[in-house]
DSSP file (Angstrom, degrees, kcal/mol; ACC not computed):
  #  RESIDUE AA STRUCTURE BP1 BP2  ACC     N-H-->O    O-->H-N    N-H-->O    O-->H-N    TCO  KAPPA ALPHA  PHI   PSI    X-CA   Y-CA   Z-CA
    1    1 A M     >        0   0    0      0, 0.0     4,-2.1     0, 0.0     5,-0.2   0.000 360.0 360.0 360.0 -47.7   19.3  -10.6  -17.3
    2    2 A D  H  >  +     0   0    0      1,-0.2     4,-2.3     2,-0.2     5,-0.2   0.874 360.0  52.9 -63.2 -37.3   17.3   -7.5  -18.2
    3    3 A T  H  > S+     0   0    0      1,-0.2     4,-2.2     2,-0.2    -1,-0.2   0.901 108.5  49.8 -65.2 -41.5   14.0   -9.4  -17.8
    4    4 A N  H  > S+     0   0    0      2,-0.2     4,-2.5     1,-0.2    -2,-0.2   0.892 110.6  50.1 -64.4 -39.6   15.0  -10.6  -14.3
    5    5 A L  H  X S+     0   0    0     -4,-2.1     4,-2.5     2,-0.2    -2,-0.2   0.922 110.9  48.7 -65.4 -43.9   15.9   -7.0  -13.2
    6    6 A N  H  X S+     0   0    0     -4,-2.3     4,-2.2     1,-0.2    -2,-0.2   0.898 111.6  50.5 -61.8 -40.3   12.6   -5.6  -14.5
    7    7 A F  H  X S+     0   0    0     -4,-2.2     4,-2.7     2,-0.2    -2,-0.2   0.928 111.0  47.9 -63.5 -45.6   10.8   -8.4  -12.6
    8    8 A L  H  X S+     0   0    0     -4,-2.5     4,-2.5     1,-0.2    -2,-0.2   0.889 111.2  50.5 -63.8 -40.1   12.6   -7.6   -9.4
    9    9 A I  H  X S+     0   0    0     -4,-2.5     4,-2.2     2,-0.2    -1,-0.2   0.911 111.8  48.6 -63.9 -41.5   12.0   -3.9   -9.7
   10   10 A S  H  X S+     0   0    0     -4,-2.2     4,-2.3     2,-0.2    -2,-0.2   0.935 112.1  47.6 -63.8 -46.8    8.3   -4.6  -10.3
   11   11 A I  H  X S+     0   0    0     -4,-2.7     4,-2.6     1,-0.2     5,-0.2   0.910 111.6  51.0 -61.3 -42.8    8.0   -7.0   -7.3
   12   12 A F  H  X S+     0   0    0     -4,-2.5     4,-2.7     1,-0.2    -1,-0.2   0.914 109.3  51.1 -61.2 -42.6    9.8   -4.4   -5.1
   13   13 A S  H  X S+     0   0    0     -4,-2.2     4,-2.1     1,-0.2    -2,-0.2   0.921 112.7  45.1 -62.0 -44.8    7.4   -1.7   -6.1
   14   14 A Y  H  X S+     0   0    0     -4,-2.3     4,-2.5     2,-0.2    -1,-0.2   0.901 113.9  49.4 -66.4 -40.6    4.4   -3.8   -5.3
   15   15 A A  H  X S+     0   0    0     -4,-2.6     4,-2.4     2,-0.2    -2,-0.2   0.904 111.1  49.5 -65.6 -41.2    5.8   -4.9   -2.0
   16   16 A F  H  X S+     0   0    0     -4,-2.7     4,-2.2    -5,-0.2    -2,-0.2   0.910 112.1  48.3 -64.3 -42.4    6.7   -1.4   -1.0
   17   17 A T  H  X S+     0   0    0     -4,-2.1     4,-2.3     2,-0.2    -2,-0.2   0.920 111.8  49.2 -63.5 -44.8    3.2   -0.2   -1.9
   18   18 A L  H  X S+     0   0    0     -4,-2.5     4,-2.1     1,-0.2    -2,-0.2   0.903 110.3  51.6 -61.3 -42.2    1.6   -3.0    0.0
   19   19 A H  H  X S+     0   0    0     -4,-2.4     4,-2.0     1,-0.2    -1,-0.2   0.915 110.3  48.0 -61.3 -44.8    3.8   -2.2    3.0
   20   20 A N  H  X S+     0   0    0     -4,-2.2     4,-2.3     2,-0.2    -2,-0.2   0.888 109.9  52.1 -66.0 -39.0    2.8    1.4    3.0
   21   21 A L  H  X S+     0   0    0     -4,-2.3     4,-1.7     1,-0.2    -1,-0.2   0.899 108.2  52.1 -62.9 -39.7   -0.9    0.6    2.7
   22   22 A E  H  X S+     0   0    0     -4,-2.1     4,-1.3     1,-0.2    -2,-0.2   0.916 110.4  48.1 -61.0 -43.7   -0.6   -1.7    5.7
   23   23 A E  H  X S+     0   0    0     -4,-2.0     4,-2.5     1,-0.2    -2,-0.2   0.875 106.4  56.8 -67.2 -36.8    1.1    1.1    7.7
   24   24 A V  H  < S+     0   0    0     -4,-2.3     4,-0.5     1,-0.2    -1,-0.2   0.902 108.5  48.0 -60.0 -40.6   -1.6    3.6    6.7
   25   25 A M  H  < S+     0   0    0     -4,-1.7     4,-0.2     1,-0.2    -1,-0.2   0.815 126.1  25.6 -72.1 -29.8   -4.3    1.4    8.1
   26   26 A G  H  X S+     0   0    0     -4,-1.3     4,-2.3    -5,-0.1     5,-0.2   0.518  95.4  89.3-113.5  -6.0   -2.5    0.7   11.5
   27   27 A M  H  X S+     0   0    0     -4,-2.5     4,-2.9     1,-0.2    15,-0.2   0.907  88.0  49.3 -63.9 -44.9   -0.3    3.7   12.1
   28   28 A E  H  > S+     0   0    0     -4,-0.5     4,-1.9     2,-0.2    -1,-0.2   0.928 113.5  45.7 -63.6 -45.6   -2.8    5.9   13.9
   29   29 A K  H  > S+     0   0    0     -4,-0.2     4,-0.7     1,-0.2    -1,-0.2   0.926 116.0  46.5 -62.1 -45.3   -3.8    3.1   16.4
   30   30 A W  H >< S+     0   0    0     -4,-2.3     3,-0.9     1,-0.2     4,-0.4   0.905 110.3  53.7 -63.2 -41.9   -0.2    2.1   17.0
   31   31 A S  H >< S+     0   0    0     -4,-2.9     3,-1.0     1,-0.3    -1,-0.2   0.857 106.0  52.6 -63.3 -36.5    0.8    5.8   17.5
   32   32 A K  H 3< S+     0   0    0     -4,-1.9    -1,-0.3     1,-0.2    -2,-0.2   0.665  98.9  65.3 -74.5 -15.3   -1.9    6.3   20.1
   33   33 A S  T << S+     0   0    0     -3,-0.9    -1,-0.2    -4,-0.7    -2,-0.2   0.598  86.8  83.3 -82.8 -10.2   -0.6    3.3   22.1
   34   34 A I  S <  S-     0   0    0     -3,-1.0     5,-0.1    -4,-0.4     0, 0.0  -0.775  94.4-101.7 -94.3 135.8    2.7    4.9   22.8
   35   35 A P    >>  -     0   0    0      0, 0.0     4,-2.2     0, 0.0     3,-1.7  -0.253  25.0-127.2 -56.7 140.5    2.9    7.3   25.8
   36   36 A E  T 34 S+     0   0    0      1,-0.3    -2,-0.0     2,-0.2    -3,-0.0   0.744 106.8  67.4 -63.3 -23.1    2.8   11.0   24.7
   37   37 A S  T 34 S+     0   0    0      1,-0.2    -1,-0.3     2,-0.0     3,-0.1   0.750 112.2  32.8 -68.4 -21.0    5.9   11.7   26.8
   38   38 A I  T <4 S+     0   0    0     -3,-1.7     2,-0.3     1,-0.3    -2,-0.2   0.807 133.5   9.1 -98.7 -40.3    7.8    9.5   24.3
   39   39 A H     <  -     0   0    0     -4,-2.2    -1,-0.3    -8,-0.1    -5,-0.1  -0.987  67.2-126.9-150.4 130.1    6.0   10.2   21.0
   40   40 A T        -     0   0    0     -2,-0.3    -4,-0.1    -3,-0.1    -8,-0.1  -0.653  41.5-112.0 -76.5 127.5    3.3   12.6   19.9
   41   41 A P        -     0   0    0      0, 0.0     2,-0.3     0, 0.0   -13,-0.1  -0.247  33.4-155.1 -59.9 147.2    0.4   10.7   18.4
   42   42 A I        -     0   0    0    -15,-0.2     2,-0.2   -14,-0.2   -11,-0.1  -0.828   6.6-129.9-119.5 161.2   -0.1   11.1   14.6
   43   43 A T     >  -     0   0    0     -2,-0.3     4,-1.7     1,-0.1     3,-0.1  -0.624  27.9-109.2-103.9 168.0   -3.2   10.8   12.4
   44   44 A T  T  4 S+     0   0    0      1,-0.2    -1,-0.1    -2,-0.2   -18,-0.0   0.880 119.4  56.6 -62.8 -37.4   -3.6    8.8    9.2
   45   45 A A  T  4 S+     0   0    0      1,-0.2    -1,-0.2     2,-0.2   -21,-0.0   0.874 105.9  50.5 -63.2 -36.9   -3.8   12.1    7.3
   46   46 A Q  T  4        0   0    0      1,-0.3    -1,-0.2    -3,-0.1    -2,-0.2   0.878 360.0 360.0 -68.2 -36.4   -0.5   13.2    8.7
   47   47 A F     <        0   0    0     -4,-1.7    -1,-0.3   -23,-0.1    -2,-0.2   0.512 360.0 360.0 -67.7 360.0    1.1   10.0    7.7
C-alpha cells in the first residue's frame, strides 16, 4: 500500500511539473490572442 501511494505521489508530481512547463511555453501566445477588453496580456516572466 505504501509503495503504491509513493508511486502515485511521484507520478502526480511529474505530471504537474510537465503541465506547468507546457503552460510556460504557450501562455504568452495564448494570452495575447484574447482581446484586451476581456483579459490583460501577460508575459512568460509574469507567469
